[in-house]
N, CA, C and O atoms as a GROMACS GRO file, in nm:
protein
  600
    1MET      N    1   1.163  -5.256   1.635
    1MET     CA    2   1.123  -5.151   1.546
    1MET      C    3   1.116  -5.210   1.405
    1MET      O    4   1.210  -5.276   1.360
    2LYS      N    5   1.005  -5.188   1.338
    2LYS     CA    6   0.994  -5.246   1.206
    2LYS      C    7   1.066  -5.162   1.102
    2LYS      O    8   1.089  -5.042   1.122
    3GLU      N    9   1.102  -5.225   0.995
    3GLU     CA   10   1.177  -5.161   0.889
    3GLU      C   11   1.100  -5.041   0.834
    3GLU      O   12   0.979  -5.047   0.812
    4GLY      N   13   1.172  -4.932   0.814
    4GLY     CA   14   1.111  -4.813   0.757
    4GLY      C   15   1.049  -4.719   0.860
    4GLY      O   16   1.014  -4.606   0.825
    5SER      N   17   1.036  -4.762   0.985
    5SER     CA   18   0.970  -4.675   1.083
    5SER      C   19   1.055  -4.553   1.116
    5SER      O   20   1.001  -4.448   1.147
    6TYR      N   21   1.189  -4.565   1.110
    6TYR     CA   22   1.275  -4.449   1.133
    6TYR      C   23   1.249  -4.343   1.026
    6TYR      O   24   1.233  -4.225   1.057
    7ASP      N   25   1.246  -4.385   0.900
    7ASP     CA   26   1.220  -4.291   0.791
    7ASP      C   27   1.083  -4.227   0.806
    7ASP      O   28   1.067  -4.108   0.776
    8ASP      N   29   0.985  -4.304   0.851
    8ASP     CA   30   0.850  -4.249   0.871
    8ASP      C   31   0.852  -4.140   0.978
    8ASP      O   32   0.786  -4.038   0.963
    9ARG      N   33   0.928  -4.162   1.085
    9ARG     CA   34   0.937  -4.061   1.191
    9ARG      C   35   1.009  -3.937   1.142
    9ARG      O   36   0.969  -3.826   1.175
   10VAL      N   37   1.114  -3.955   1.064
   10VAL     CA   38   1.186  -3.840   1.009
   10VAL      C   39   1.093  -3.761   0.918
   10VAL      O   40   1.090  -3.638   0.922
   11ASP      N   41   1.018  -3.832   0.836
   11ASP     CA   42   0.922  -3.765   0.747
   11ASP      C   43   0.818  -3.688   0.828
   11ASP      O   44   0.782  -3.576   0.792
   12MET      N   45   0.768  -3.748   0.935
   12MET     CA   46   0.666  -3.683   1.017
   12MET      C   47   0.724  -3.557   1.083
   12MET      O   48   0.657  -3.453   1.085
   13VAL      N   49   0.844  -3.565   1.135
   13VAL     CA   50   0.909  -3.448   1.196
   13VAL      C   51   0.929  -3.340   1.089
   13VAL      O   52   0.906  -3.222   1.114
   14SER      N   53   0.971  -3.381   0.972
   14SER     CA   54   0.994  -3.288   0.863
   14SER      C   55   0.865  -3.216   0.824
   14SER      O   56   0.864  -3.094   0.805
   15ILE      N   57   0.757  -3.289   0.812
   15ILE     CA   58   0.628  -3.229   0.776
   15ILE      C   59   0.584  -3.130   0.882
   15ILE      O   60   0.540  -3.019   0.850
   16ARG      N   61   0.595  -3.170   1.009
   16ARG     CA   62   0.554  -3.079   1.118
   16ARG      C   63   0.644  -2.956   1.124
   16ARG      O   64   0.595  -2.845   1.144
   17ALA      N   65   0.773  -2.976   1.108
   17ALA     CA   66   0.866  -2.863   1.112
   17ALA      C   67   0.838  -2.765   0.999
   17ALA      O   68   0.837  -2.644   1.020
   18ARG      N   69   0.815  -2.817   0.881
   18ARG     CA   70   0.788  -2.730   0.766
   18ARG      C   71   0.657  -2.655   0.781
   18ARG      O   72   0.640  -2.546   0.725
   19ALA      N   73   0.563  -2.712   0.855
   19ALA     CA   74   0.435  -2.645   0.878
   19ALA      C   75   0.451  -2.527   0.974
   19ALA      O   76   0.373  -2.432   0.970
   20LEU      N   77   0.552  -2.533   1.060
   20LEU     CA   78   0.570  -2.431   1.163
   20LEU      C   79   0.686  -2.336   1.138
   20LEU      O   80   0.685  -2.222   1.185
   21LEU      N   81   0.787  -2.381   1.064
   21LEU     CA   82   0.910  -2.305   1.049
   21LEU      C   83   0.943  -2.280   0.903
   21LEU      O   84   0.888  -2.345   0.814
   22ASP      N   85   1.033  -2.186   0.880
   22ASP     CA   86   1.075  -2.159   0.743
   22ASP      C   87   1.175  -2.266   0.697
   22ASP      O   88   1.232  -2.339   0.778
   23GLU      N   89   1.193  -2.274   0.566
   23GLU     CA   90   1.279  -2.377   0.506
   23GLU      C   91   1.423  -2.372   0.558
   23GLU      O   92   1.484  -2.476   0.583
   24GLU      N   93   1.476  -2.252   0.576
   24GLU     CA   94   1.614  -2.239   0.621
   24GLU      C   95   1.632  -2.298   0.762
   24GLU      O   96   1.731  -2.366   0.789
   25THR      N   97   1.538  -2.271   0.850
   25THR     CA   98   1.545  -2.324   0.986
   25THR      C   99   1.533  -2.475   0.986
   25THR      O  100   1.607  -2.544   1.056
   26VAL      N  101   1.440  -2.527   0.908
   26VAL     CA  102   1.422  -2.672   0.898
   26VAL      C  103   1.549  -2.736   0.841
   26VAL      O  104   1.594  -2.839   0.891
   27GLY      N  105   1.606  -2.675   0.738
   27GLY     CA  106   1.730  -2.726   0.679
   27GLY      C  107   1.844  -2.726   0.778
   27GLY      O  108   1.923  -2.821   0.783
   28SER      N  109   1.855  -2.620   0.856
   28SER     CA  110   1.960  -2.612   0.958
   28SER      C  111   1.942  -2.720   1.064
   28SER      O  112   2.039  -2.783   1.107
   29PHE      N  113   1.819  -2.742   1.104
   29PHE     CA  114   1.790  -2.844   1.205
   29PHE      C  115   1.830  -2.983   1.155
   29PHE      O  116   1.898  -3.058   1.225
   30PHE      N  117   1.787  -3.017   1.035
   30PHE     CA  118   1.820  -3.149   0.982
   30PHE      C  119   1.969  -3.160   0.951
   30PHE      O  120   2.027  -3.269   0.962
   31GLY      N  121   2.031  -3.051   0.912
   31GLY     CA  122   2.176  -3.051   0.893
   31GLY      C  123   2.248  -3.082   1.022
   31GLY      O  124   2.345  -3.157   1.025
   32PHE      N  125   2.198  -3.021   1.132
   32PHE     CA  126   2.256  -3.049   1.263
   32PHE      C  127   2.240  -3.198   1.297
   32PHE      O  128   2.334  -3.263   1.341
   33LEU      N  129   2.119  -3.249   1.278
   33LEU     CA  130   2.094  -3.390   1.311
   33LEU      C  131   2.187  -3.483   1.235
   33LEU      O  132   2.238  -3.580   1.290
   34ILE      N  133   2.209  -3.453   1.108
   34ILE     CA  134   2.290  -3.540   1.024
   34ILE      C  135   2.438  -3.526   1.056
   34ILE      O  136   2.509  -3.627   1.068
   35GLN      N  137   2.486  -3.402   1.069
   35GLN     CA  138   2.630  -3.379   1.082
   35GLN      C  139   2.678  -3.367   1.225
   35GLN      O  140   2.785  -3.419   1.259
   36ASP      N  141   2.602  -3.301   1.310
   36ASP     CA  142   2.654  -3.265   1.442
   36ASP      C  143   2.603  -3.349   1.557
   36ASP      O  144   2.658  -3.340   1.667
   37SER      N  145   2.502  -3.430   1.536
   37SER     CA  146   2.450  -3.507   1.648
   37SER      C  147   2.555  -3.604   1.704
   37SER      O  148   2.547  -3.643   1.821
   38LYS      N  149   2.652  -3.642   1.622
   38LYS     CA  150   2.757  -3.732   1.671
   38LYS      C  151   2.848  -3.661   1.772
   38LYS      O  152   2.926  -3.727   1.841
   39LEU      N  153   2.839  -3.528   1.780
   39LEU     CA  154   2.919  -3.452   1.875
   39LEU      C  155   2.857  -3.453   2.015
   39LEU      O  156   2.922  -3.417   2.113
   40MET      N  157   2.732  -3.494   2.023
   40MET     CA  158   2.661  -3.493   2.151
   40MET      C  159   2.719  -3.599   2.244
   40MET      O  160   2.756  -3.708   2.201
   41VAL      N  161   2.725  -3.565   2.371
   41VAL     CA  162   2.772  -3.657   2.474
   41VAL      C  163   2.656  -3.680   2.571
   41VAL      O  164   2.595  -3.584   2.619
   42GLU      N  165   2.627  -3.804   2.599
   42GLU     CA  166   2.518  -3.838   2.689
   42GLU      C  167   2.550  -3.792   2.831
   42GLU      O  168   2.664  -3.802   2.874
   43PRO      N  169   2.449  -3.743   2.905
   43PRO     CA  170   2.472  -3.700   3.043
   43PRO      C  171   2.534  -3.809   3.131
   43PRO      O  172   2.618  -3.781   3.216
   44GLU      N  173   2.492  -3.932   3.109
   44GLU     CA  174   2.545  -4.042   3.190
   44GLU      C  175   2.695  -4.059   3.172
   44GLU      O  176   2.766  -4.094   3.266
   45LYS      N  177   2.744  -4.034   3.051
   45LYS     CA  178   2.888  -4.046   3.026
   45LYS      C  179   2.965  -3.939   3.102
   45LYS      O  180   3.073  -3.965   3.155
   46ILE      N  181   2.910  -3.819   3.107
   46ILE     CA  182   2.975  -3.711   3.182
   46ILE      C  183   2.980  -3.748   3.330
   46ILE      O  184   3.083  -3.732   3.395
   47LEU      N  185   2.869  -3.797   3.382
   47LEU     CA  186   2.860  -3.828   3.525
   47LEU      C  187   2.937  -3.953   3.564
   47LEU      O  188   2.987  -3.962   3.676
   48ASN      N  189   2.947  -4.049   3.474
   48ASN     CA  190   3.013  -4.176   3.509
   48ASN      C  191   3.159  -4.185   3.468
   48ASN      O  192   3.237  -4.256   3.531
   49SER      N  193   3.196  -4.113   3.362
   49SER     CA  194   3.335  -4.127   3.313
   49SER      C  195   3.384  -3.997   3.248
   49SER      O  196   3.416  -3.993   3.130
   50TRP      N  197   3.389  -3.892   3.329
   50TRP     CA  198   3.428  -3.761   3.280
   50TRP      C  199   3.562  -3.763   3.207
   50TRP      O  200   3.575  -3.705   3.100
   51GLN      N  201   3.661  -3.829   3.263
   51GLN     CA  202   3.794  -3.829   3.201
   51GLN      C  203   3.793  -3.892   3.062
   51GLN      O  204   3.877  -3.858   2.979
   52ASP      N  205   3.700  -3.982   3.037
   52ASP     CA  206   3.692  -4.044   2.905
   52ASP      C  207   3.631  -3.951   2.800
   52ASP      O  208   3.669  -3.957   2.683
   53VAL      N  209   3.538  -3.866   2.841
   53VAL     CA  210   3.471  -3.777   2.744
   53VAL      C  211   3.532  -3.637   2.739
   53VAL      O  212   3.502  -3.560   2.648
   54ARG      N  213   3.616  -3.605   2.836
   54ARG     CA  214   3.678  -3.472   2.840
   54ARG      C  215   3.748  -3.435   2.709
   54ARG      O  216   3.729  -3.324   2.660
   55PRO      N  217   3.829  -3.525   2.652
   55PRO     CA  218   3.896  -3.488   2.526
   55PRO      C  219   3.799  -3.453   2.413
   55PRO      O  220   3.824  -3.362   2.334
   56GLN      N  221   3.688  -3.525   2.406
   56GLN     CA  222   3.589  -3.498   2.302
   56GLN      C  223   3.527  -3.359   2.321
   56GLN      O  224   3.508  -3.286   2.224
   57LEU      N  225   3.495  -3.323   2.445
   57LEU     CA  226   3.436  -3.192   2.472
   57LEU      C  227   3.540  -3.081   2.459
   57LEU      O  228   3.508  -2.971   2.415
   58SER      N  229   3.661  -3.109   2.498
   58SER     CA  230   3.768  -3.008   2.484
   58SER      C  231   3.789  -2.972   2.338
   58SER      O  232   3.817  -2.857   2.304
   59LYS      N  233   3.775  -3.069   2.252
   59LYS     CA  234   3.790  -3.045   2.108
   59LYS      C  235   3.688  -2.942   2.057
   59LYS      O  236   3.719  -2.862   1.969
   60LEU      N  237   3.568  -2.944   2.113
   60LEU     CA  238   3.464  -2.849   2.073
   60LEU      C  239   3.502  -2.705   2.107
   60LEU      O  240   3.461  -2.612   2.038
   61THR      N  241   3.580  -2.686   2.213
   61THR     CA  242   3.620  -2.551   2.253
   61THR      C  243   3.744  -2.504   2.178
   61THR      O  244   3.776  -2.385   2.180
   62ARG      N  245   3.814  -2.596   2.114
   62ARG     CA  246   3.932  -2.557   2.036
   62ARG      C  247   3.898  -2.525   1.891
   62ARG      O  248   3.979  -2.467   1.819
   63GLU      N  249   3.776  -2.562   1.848
   63GLU     CA  250   3.735  -2.532   1.711
   63GLU      C  251   3.710  -2.383   1.697
   63GLU      O  252   3.681  -2.314   1.794
   64THR      N  253   3.720  -2.334   1.574
   64THR     CA  254   3.689  -2.195   1.546
   64THR      C  255   3.575  -2.193   1.447
   64THR      O  256   3.591  -2.244   1.336
   65PRO      N  257   3.462  -2.138   1.482
   65PRO     CA  258   3.429  -2.084   1.614
   65PRO      C  259   3.403  -2.197   1.715
   65PRO      O  260   3.379  -2.312   1.678
   66ILE      N  261   3.408  -2.160   1.842
   66ILE     CA  262   3.380  -2.256   1.949
   66ILE      C  263   3.238  -2.308   1.930
   66ILE      O  264   3.147  -2.230   1.901
   67ARG      N  265   3.218  -2.435   1.946
   67ARG     CA  266   3.086  -2.497   1.924
   67ARG      C  267   2.998  -2.479   2.047
   67ARG      O  268   2.960  -2.576   2.113
   68THR      N  269   2.966  -2.353   2.078
   68THR     CA  270   2.880  -2.327   2.193
   68THR      C  271   2.740  -2.383   2.173
   68THR      O  272   2.671  -2.413   2.270
   69ASP      N  273   2.697  -2.398   2.047
   69ASP     CA  274   2.565  -2.457   2.022
   69ASP      C  275   2.559  -2.600   2.074
   69ASP      O  276   2.463  -2.638   2.141
   70VAL      N  277   2.661  -2.677   2.044
   70VAL     CA  278   2.665  -2.816   2.089
   70VAL      C  279   2.688  -2.822   2.240
   70VAL      O  280   2.622  -2.900   2.309
   71LEU      N  281   2.778  -2.741   2.291
   71LEU     CA  282   2.804  -2.740   2.435
   71LEU      C  283   2.678  -2.700   2.512
   71LEU      O  284   2.651  -2.755   2.619
   72ALA      N  285   2.602  -2.604   2.460
   72ALA     CA  286   2.478  -2.562   2.525
   72ALA      C  287   2.377  -2.677   2.527
   72ALA      O  288   2.308  -2.697   2.627
   73MET      N  289   2.368  -2.750   2.419
   73MET     CA  290   2.276  -2.864   2.417
   73MET      C  291   2.320  -2.971   2.515
   73MET      O  292   2.236  -3.032   2.582
   74ILE      N  293   2.448  -2.995   2.524
   74ILE     CA  294   2.500  -3.096   2.617
   74ILE      C  295   2.470  -3.055   2.761
   74ILE      O  296   2.424  -3.137   2.840
   75THR      N  297   2.495  -2.928   2.795
   75THR     CA  298   2.470  -2.883   2.932
   75THR      C  299   2.320  -2.882   2.962
   75THR      O  300   2.280  -2.914   3.074
   76ASN      N  301   2.239  -2.846   2.865
   76ASN     CA  302   2.094  -2.847   2.886
   76ASN      C  303   2.045  -2.989   2.911
   76ASN      O  304   1.964  -3.012   3.001
   77ARG      N  305   2.092  -3.082   2.831
   77ARG     CA  306   2.052  -3.222   2.848
   77ARG      C  307   2.101  -3.276   2.984
   77ARG      O  308   2.031  -3.353   3.048
   78LEU      N  309   2.220  -3.234   3.026
   78LEU     CA  310   2.271  -3.276   3.157
   78LEU      C  311   2.182  -3.222   3.268
   78LEU      O  312   2.147  -3.295   3.361
   79SER      N  313   2.146  -3.094   3.260
   79SER     CA  314   2.058  -3.035   3.362
   79SER      C  315   1.924  -3.105   3.367
   79SER      O  316   1.872  -3.133   3.475
   80LEU      N  317   1.867  -3.133   3.250
   80LEU     CA  318   1.738  -3.203   3.246
   80LEU      C  319   1.750  -3.344   3.305
   80LEU      O  320   1.660  -3.390   3.375
   81HIS      N  321   1.860  -3.410   3.276
   81HIS     CA  322   1.883  -3.544   3.331
   81HIS      C  323   1.892  -3.538   3.484
   81HIS      O  324   1.830  -3.618   3.554
   82LEU      N  325   1.970  -3.444   3.534
   82LEU     CA  326   1.990  -3.433   3.679
   82LEU      C  327   1.863  -3.392   3.752
   82LEU      O  328   1.844  -3.431   3.867
   83THR      N  329   1.778  -3.317   3.690
   83THR     CA  330   1.657  -3.269   3.757
   83THR      C  331   1.536  -3.359   3.733
   83THR      O  332   1.428  -3.333   3.786
   84SER      N  333   1.553  -3.464   3.655
   84SER     CA  334   1.441  -3.556   3.633
   84SER      C  335   1.414  -3.635   3.761
   84SER      O  336   1.505  -3.660   3.841
   85GLU      N  337   1.291  -3.673   3.780
   85GLU     CA  338   1.253  -3.750   3.899
   85GLU      C  339   1.320  -3.888   3.902
   85GLU      O  340   1.338  -3.945   4.010
   86GLN      N  341   1.356  -3.939   3.786
   86GLN     CA  342   1.416  -4.072   3.780
   86GLN      C  343   1.564  -4.074   3.819
   86GLN      O  344   1.618  -4.179   3.852
   87TYR      N  345   1.629  -3.958   3.814
   87TYR     CA  346   1.773  -3.954   3.843
   87TYR      C  347   1.801  -3.977   3.991
   87TYR      O  348   1.735  -3.919   4.078
   88ARG      N  349   1.899  -4.061   4.017
   88ARG     CA  350   1.950  -4.084   4.152
   88ARG      C  351   2.102  -4.073   4.147
   88ARG      O  352   2.166  -4.141   4.067
   89PRO      N  353   2.160  -3.987   4.233
   89PRO     CA  354   2.306  -3.974   4.234
   89PRO      C  355   2.375  -4.104   4.272
   89PRO      O  356   2.332  -4.177   4.361
   90LEU      N  357   2.483  -4.131   4.202
   90LEU     CA  358   2.565  -4.249   4.228
   90LEU      C  359   2.704  -4.204   4.272
   90LEU      O  360   2.743  -4.090   4.248
   91PRO      N  361   2.779  -4.293   4.338
   91PRO     CA  362   2.916  -4.257   4.375
   91PRO      C  363   2.994  -4.213   4.250
   91PRO      O  364   2.987  -4.277   4.145
   92GLY      N  365   3.066  -4.107   4.264
   92GLY     CA  366   3.145  -4.056   4.152
   92GLY      C  367   3.076  -3.946   4.074
   92GLY      O  368   3.143  -3.869   4.005
   93HIS      N  369   2.945  -3.936   4.083
   93HIS     CA  370   2.874  -3.833   4.006
   93HIS      C  371   2.913  -3.692   4.051
   93HIS      O  372   2.935  -3.604   3.968
   94LYS      N  373   2.921  -3.671   4.182
   94LYS     CA  374   2.958  -3.538   4.232
   94LYS      C  375   3.097  -3.497   4.182
   94LYS      O  376   3.116  -3.385   4.136
   95THR      N  377   3.192  -3.588   4.192
   95THR     CA  378   3.329  -3.559   4.148
   95THR      C  379   3.335  -3.530   3.999
   95THR      O  380   3.402  -3.437   3.957
   96ASN      N  381   3.265  -3.610   3.920
   96ASN     CA  382   3.266  -3.591   3.775
   96ASN      C  383   3.192  -3.465   3.733
   96ASN      O  384   3.235  -3.395   3.642
   97LEU      N  385   3.080  -3.435   3.800
   97LEU     CA  386   3.008  -3.311   3.769
   97LEU      C  387   3.093  -3.190   3.805
   97LEU      O  388   3.100  -3.094   3.729
   98GLU      N  389   3.157  -3.195   3.920
   98GLU     CA  390   3.246  -3.086   3.961
   98GLU      C  391   3.357  -3.066   3.859
   98GLU      O  392   3.387  -2.952   3.822
   99ALA      N  393   3.417  -3.172   3.813
   99ALA     CA  394   3.524  -3.162   3.714
   99ALA      C  395   3.470  -3.106   3.582
   99ALA      O  396   3.534  -3.021   3.520
  100PHE      N  397   3.354  -3.152   3.539
  100PHE     CA  398   3.292  -3.103   3.416
  100PHE      C  399   3.270  -2.952   3.423
  100PHE      O  400   3.295  -2.881   3.325
  101LEU      N  401   3.225  -2.904   3.538
  101LEU     CA  402   3.193  -2.762   3.552
  101LEU      C  403   3.316  -2.674   3.576
  101LEU      O  404   3.309  -2.554   3.553
  102THR      N  405   3.427  -2.732   3.621
  102THR     CA  406   3.540  -2.649   3.662
  102THR      C  407   3.670  -2.675   3.588
  102THR      O  408   3.769  -2.605   3.612
  103ASP      N  409   3.674  -2.772   3.498
  103ASP     CA  410   3.799  -2.805   3.428
  103ASP      C  411   3.834  -2.708   3.315
  103ASP      O  412   3.935  -2.726   3.247
  104GLY      N  413   3.753  -2.606   3.295
  104GLY     CA  414   3.782  -2.509   3.190
  104GLY      C  415   3.737  -2.550   3.052
  104GLY      O  416   3.773  -2.484   2.954
  105VAL      N  417   3.660  -2.655   3.042
  105VAL     CA  418   3.609  -2.700   2.912
  105VAL      C  419   3.490  -2.615   2.869
  105VAL      O  420   3.478  -2.579   2.752
  106LEU      N  421   3.402  -2.584   2.964
  106LEU     CA  422   3.280  -2.509   2.931
  106LEU      C  423   3.305  -2.359   2.936
  106LEU      O  424   3.383  -2.312   3.018
  107PRO      N  425   3.239  -2.284   2.848
  107PRO     CA  426   3.238  -2.139   2.864
  107PRO      C  427   3.171  -2.106   2.999
  107PRO      O  428   3.083  -2.178   3.045
  108GLU      N  429   3.214  -1.997   3.060
  108GLU     CA  430   3.167  -1.963   3.194
  108GLU      C  431   3.016  -1.946   3.201
  108GLU      O  432   2.955  -1.984   3.301
  109ASP      N  433   2.954  -1.890   3.097
  109ASP     CA  434   2.810  -1.869   3.103
  109ASP      C  435   2.734  -2.001   3.107
  109ASP      O  436   2.628  -2.009   3.169
  110LEU      N  437   2.785  -2.104   3.042
  110LEU     CA  438   2.719  -2.235   3.047
  110LEU      C  439   2.737  -2.299   3.184
  110LEU      O  440   2.645  -2.364   3.234
  111THR      N  441   2.853  -2.281   3.244
  111THR     CA  442   2.875  -2.331   3.381
  111THR      C  443   2.775  -2.266   3.475
  111THR      O  444   2.710  -2.334   3.554
  112LEU      N  445   2.763  -2.135   3.466
  112LEU     CA  446   2.671  -2.061   3.552
  112LEU      C  447   2.528  -2.106   3.529
  112LEU      O  448   2.452  -2.121   3.625
  113SER      N  449   2.490  -2.128   3.407
  113SER     CA  450   2.355  -2.172   3.374
  113SER      C  451   2.321  -2.306   3.440
  113SER      O  452   2.214  -2.323   3.498
  114VAL      N  453   2.413  -2.402   3.429
  114VAL     CA  454   2.390  -2.533   3.491
  114VAL      C  455   2.375  -2.519   3.641
  114VAL      O  456   2.282  -2.575   3.700
  115VAL      N  457   2.464  -2.443   3.704
  115VAL     CA  458   2.459  -2.427   3.850
  115VAL      C  459   2.328  -2.360   3.891
  115VAL      O  460   2.266  -2.402   3.988
  116GLN      N  461   2.286  -2.258   3.819
  116GLN     CA  462   2.161  -2.191   3.852
  116GLN      C  463   2.042  -2.285   3.841
  116GLN      O  464   1.952  -2.282   3.925
  117GLN      N  465   2.041  -2.369   3.739
  117GLN     CA  466   1.931  -2.465   3.725
  117GLN      C  467   1.930  -2.566   3.838
  117GLN      O  468   1.824  -2.604   3.888
  118LEU      N  469   2.047  -2.611   3.879
  118LEU     CA  470   2.055  -2.714   3.981
  118LEU      C  471   2.031  -2.659   4.122
  118LEU      O  472   1.997  -2.734   4.213
  119MET      N  473   2.049  -2.529   4.140
  119MET     CA  474   2.024  -2.467   4.270
  119MET      C  475   1.876  -2.472   4.307
  119MET      O  476   1.841  -2.464   4.425
  120HIS      N  477   1.791  -2.485   4.209
  120HIS     CA  478   1.647  -2.477   4.232
  120HIS      C  479   1.579  -2.613   4.216
  120HIS      O  480   1.466  -2.622   4.167
  121THR      N  481   1.648  -2.716   4.257
  121THR     CA  482   1.593  -2.851   4.246
  121THR      C  483   1.599  -2.918   4.382
  121THR      O  484   1.629  -2.853   4.482
  122ARG      N  485   1.570  -3.045   4.387
  122ARG     CA  486   1.564  -3.115   4.516
  122ARG      C  487   1.703  -3.120   4.582
  122ARG      O  488   1.806  -3.110   4.515
  123GLU      N  489   1.701  -3.135   4.713
  123GLU     CA  490   1.823  -3.123   4.793
  123GLU      C  491   1.934  -3.220   4.753
  123GLU      O  492   2.051  -3.180   4.751
  124GLU      N  493   1.901  -3.344   4.721
  124GLU     CA  494   2.007  -3.439   4.685
  124GLU      C  495   2.080  -3.397   4.558
  124GLU      O  496   2.196  -3.433   4.540
  125ILE      N  497   2.014  -3.322   4.472
  125ILE     CA  498   2.079  -3.272   4.351
  125ILE      C  499   2.160  -3.148   4.384
  125ILE      O  500   2.270  -3.129   4.331
  126GLN      N  501   2.109  -3.064   4.470
  126GLN     CA  502   2.185  -2.946   4.514
  126GLN      C  503   2.318  -2.987   4.576
  126GLN      O  504   2.418  -2.916   4.562
  127GLN      N  505   2.319  -3.099   4.645
  127GLN     CA  506   2.441  -3.147   4.708
  127GLN      C  507   2.552  -3.173   4.606
  127GLN      O  508   2.670  -3.165   4.640
  128LEU      N  509   2.514  -3.205   4.484
  128LEU     CA  510   2.614  -3.232   4.380
  128LEU      C  511   2.697  -3.109   4.345
  128LEU      O  512   2.811  -3.122   4.301
  129ILE      N  513   2.639  -2.991   4.363
  129ILE     CA  514   2.712  -2.868   4.324
  129ILE      C  515   2.770  -2.793   4.442
  129ILE      O  516   2.828  -2.686   4.425
  130LEU      N  517   2.756  -2.848   4.561
  130LEU     CA  518   2.815  -2.783   4.679
  130LEU      C  519   2.962  -2.820   4.689
  130LEU      O  520   2.998  -2.925   4.743
  131SER      N  521   3.045  -2.733   4.635
  131SER     CA  522   3.189  -2.756   4.645
  131SER      C  523   3.260  -2.623   4.631
  131SER      O  524   3.210  -2.531   4.567
  132ASP      N  525   3.377  -2.613   4.693
  132ASP     CA  526   3.456  -2.491   4.684
  132ASP      C  527   3.499  -2.463   4.541
  132ASP      O  528   3.502  -2.348   4.499
  133ARG      N  529   3.532  -2.568   4.465
  133ARG     CA  530   3.576  -2.547   4.326
  133ARG      C  531   3.465  -2.484   4.242
  133ARG      O  532   3.490  -2.391   4.165
  134ILE      N  533   3.344  -2.533   4.257
  134ILE     CA  534   3.232  -2.476   4.180
  134ILE      C  535   3.203  -2.335   4.228
  134ILE      O  536   3.179  -2.245   4.148
  135TYR      N  537   3.204  -2.315   4.359
  135TYR     CA  538   3.180  -2.181   4.412
  135TYR      C  539   3.283  -2.082   4.358
  135TYR      O  540   3.247  -1.973   4.312
  136ASN      N  541   3.410  -2.119   4.362
  136ASN     CA  542   3.515  -2.029   4.312
  136ASN      C  543   3.500  -2.002   4.162
  136ASN      O  544   3.534  -1.894   4.115
  137GLN      N  545   3.450  -2.099   4.089
  137GLN     CA  546   3.432  -2.084   3.944
  137GLN      C  547   3.324  -1.980   3.912
  137GLN      O  548   3.337  -1.905   3.815
  138ILE      N  549   3.219  -1.976   3.994
  138ILE     CA  550   3.106  -1.890   3.957
  138ILE      C  551   3.095  -1.761   4.037
  138ILE      O  552   3.016  -1.674   4.000
  139LYS      N  553   3.169  -1.744   4.144
  139LYS     CA  554   3.148  -1.628   4.231
  139LYS      C  555   3.170  -1.496   4.160
  139LYS      O  556   3.104  -1.397   4.193
  140ASP      N  557   3.260  -1.490   4.063
  140ASP     CA  558   3.282  -1.366   3.990
  140ASP      C  559   3.178  -1.342   3.882
  140ASP      O  560   3.160  -1.230   3.836
  141LEU      N  561   3.110  -1.449   3.841
  141LEU     CA  562   3.011  -1.437   3.734
  141LEU      C  563   2.874  -1.397   3.786
  141LEU      O  564   2.794  -1.339   3.712
  142TRP      N  565   2.846  -1.426   3.910
  142TRP     CA  566   2.713  -1.404   3.964
  142TRP      C  567   2.723  -1.314   4.086
  142TRP      O  568   2.752  -1.360   4.196
  143PRO      N  569   2.699  -1.184   4.068
  143PRO     CA  570   2.708  -1.090   4.181
  143PRO      C  571   2.616  -1.134   4.295
  143PRO      O  572   2.510  -1.191   4.273
  144GLU      N  573   2.660  -1.105   4.416
  144GLU     CA  574   2.586  -1.149   4.534
  144GLU      C  575   2.440  -1.104   4.532
  144GLU      O  576   2.352  -1.180   4.571
  145GLU      N  577   2.414  -0.983   4.486
  145GLU     CA  578   2.278  -0.931   4.483
  145GLU      C  579   2.189  -1.014   4.391
  145GLU      O  580   2.071  -1.033   4.420
  146ALA      N  581   2.244  -1.064   4.281
  146ALA     CA  582   2.165  -1.145   4.188
  146ALA      C  583   2.133  -1.281   4.246
  146ALA      O  584   2.035  -1.344   4.205
  147GLY      N  585   2.213  -1.327   4.340
  147GLY     CA  586   2.192  -1.459   4.396
  147GLY      C  587   2.090  -1.462   4.508
  147GLY      O  588   2.045  -1.569   4.548
  148ARG      N  589   2.054  -1.347   4.559
  148ARG     CA  590   1.956  -1.342   4.669
  148ARG      C  591   1.815  -1.347   4.615
  148ARG      O  592   1.784  -1.290   4.511
  149ALA      N  593   1.731  -1.418   4.688
  149ALA     CA  594   1.588  -1.421   4.652
  149ALA      C  595   1.526  -1.286   4.685
  149ALA      O  596   1.556  -1.227   4.788
  150ALA      N  597   1.440  -1.240   4.598
  150ALA     CA  598   1.376  -1.110   4.620
  150ALA      C  599   1.263  -1.121   4.718
  150ALA      O  600   1.197  -1.022   4.748
   0.00000   0.00000   0.00000
C-alpha cells in the first residue's frame, strides 16, 4: 500500500457518507471507527480461542450502558463469516461457538439472532449450533409456533 492511500480512502468514505447522511450520523460513524473499533473481536478469534477473548467481551457487558452496539456488530460479523462460502468448520469451532452463545456474555436477543441466521444456511454450518446447551439457551426466547415454517 502506498503512502497516503489510507487517508485517501478515509476521505473518499467521508465524502460519500456526507453526500448520503447528515453530519451527526457521519460524525458518530467516524467517532466509532476512531474510538470503538478496537473493541471489535474478529470471528476467527471467537471460533479458535474463545477463552482468550471471553474477558474482552465480558467487559463490554459490564459497562454502563452495555455495549450492545459493539456486541451486535461482533455477532453480525460472526454470522457473516460462518455463512460465507469460504468458511470451513475446523476442530474446536463447534465447542467455541457453543460457549460464545451460552456463556452468558451475549444478551439473549443477540444469541437468538445468531442461531436464527445459522439455522437457514448449509448443513455443515447448522451442525455447529446443534447442541443441548444452545437449545436450552433459546427455547424460552423463541416460542415453538414462531420456529415452524409457515
